[in-house]
N, C-alpha and C positions, 0 to 999 in steps of 0.2 A: 442119474444122478443118485448121488448117495444122500441118503436120512440125513446126517448133519450138514450137509448145503442145504437139502431140502429145507429142514427145518429151520436153517437162518432167514430163509424169504420167507416164512409161514410167520415168524415172529415179527418183521417187518411189517408184514400184513397185518399181523394183529393190533402192531402198534395203530395203522392207518385205520383201522375200523373201530379201534377206540378213539381216536380223534372224530372221526364221523359221528360215534356216538355223541359223544360229548356235548358237539355241535348241534348236531339235531335236537337233541335234548333241552338244550339251551333255549333255541329257538321255539321250539314246540311249548315249553314252559311259558315263554312269555305270550305266547297265546292262550293258555291255559288249557293247550290240548294235551289228550291223554288218548293212546289211542288203545281201545277195550274191544275191538272188533266191529264187524257192521253188516249188511247186507252187502254192500260193495268190495267186501272180502279183499284186501289187493293178494292175498295168498292164493285166490281164483285168477288171477289176470296171467295172461302169458308172457312173462319178462323174459326178455333173452341177456343173455350174460356172453362176454366177448373174452374173457382173459384165461387164460389157461391156469394161472395161479390159483383163481379162484375157486375152477373146476379140481382140481388137485389137492387143494387144502381140505374142499368138501368132500370129495372120494378119501381123502385120509380120515374124517371127523366119522365117515358113513359106517368105517369097520370098528367105531367103538358101541356104536349100537347093540345091544345083546342079540343072537343070532337070529332068535323068530322076529324081532323088531324090523332087523335087515331085510329080512326074507320079504316080511310085508309090505316095507316101501319099496323093494326093489319090484315088486309083483303090483303094486300102486302106479310105478312110474312106465312098465311096460301096457298098462290099461291106459293111461293116459296118454301116453304116446302113441297107441291105435287109435283113441277115439280124437286126438288131435288132427292126427293124418288122413281119416276119414273123414271130418268138419272141412279140411282144407281142401280135399278132393271135390266137395260138393259146393266151395263157395263161400262155406260160412268160418265163423269164429265162434269159438264155444268157452266158458269158463269151466274150469276146473279145479279143485282144490290141490294145491300143490302136494305130491307124496309124504311130503317130509312133516305135513301138517296131522297132528294127532289128538281128536278133542279140541279143535280151534287155537291148536298152539304149536309151535314150531318145536319139532324134536332135536333138532341141532341151533337153536334161537343163537347160540354165543358165537354162532360161525356161520352163520346166513350170509350171502352175498352182498354186495354192495347196493346194488338197486333196493333188496330189502331193506335197507338200513335206512335209506335216504327217502324212500317213499313216505307221501302222505302231505307232509307239511308245504305251504309254500315256497318256492325256491329260485334261484336262477343260476344261468349255464352262459359264461361268456366263450363264447367262441374267437377266435382269432379274427380281428378287422369286422367285427358285428358288436352292434348293440347287446348287452346280455337279452337271452330270452326269458321271461319270467313264467314260471307256470303256478296256475292258481292253489293246486294242491288237491286233495281230495275232497269227494261230494261231501264226507261225514263230519268233517271240519269247518265246511264251509263258512258255517253259520258265526263261527268264531275269527276265523281269519278275517273276513269282511268286516266285520266290527271291531277288528283291531288296526287294519289296513295292513299293508304289505311290511313286513318285520325281516329284512335281509338275511337271507341262508343262501349263500353261495355257495354251489355243488363245486365247481371249478379248478378249485386246489385239489378236492379229492380223488377227481378224474385226473387231473398229471399227475399226482402221486402215484394214482393205479397205473396208469401209462407208464412211469419210468420204472417202475418194478416191475409190470410186463413184459418190458422189453429186456430188463436184464435177466428175468427168469426165463423166457424166451431164447437166447444167447447161451445160456447154462444147461437149457435142458432138451437144444436142437431142436423144439417145435417152431415150425415158421408157418403152418396153415391158420388162414383165418378162421376163427370160430365164434358159433352164433348159435347159443342153444338154450333150451330150457332147462330146467332142474331135472325132469324129468328125461332128458334128451341125454345130460351128463351122467346119471346112474347107469343107465343102459346103452354099453359099447356098441 
């Protein structure tokens, strides 16, 4: 795929991300919630990502880091992948900081994937032919969330938009296999 076509997809993805961020900010503000990091740090969670467009977008942005920073990120990703593989083999799960996290900040925050954007506050997801599933949000915000009651934050439209964009991106790139990778796995071929 040429860069011009890929950039059109990345522009559409950026618009979806901006819409997500505004919606999340609005709901978080209604709770009075501001993520300042915590011991439950979601950047240590083994989140899986399922879209090639987000993977390719993130990989294209990794290239914007200084060479030494990029080397450090890739080194951390390799270590994380090894540690998680060992833990999985032992039947355990472990919490490890994302390879893009440096000094408790995401090095590519503006380009972070969807799940990194939507995590934290209570939300709902409406699956076809089912009642909405409501998630209570992170433990760090629980006192705020519980005192206010549920303020509607529906992730469904974002997942739907992302799915439609991913279908078109896969058609344009010829990618057809399923993807289920952590950020560390995305970074190491």
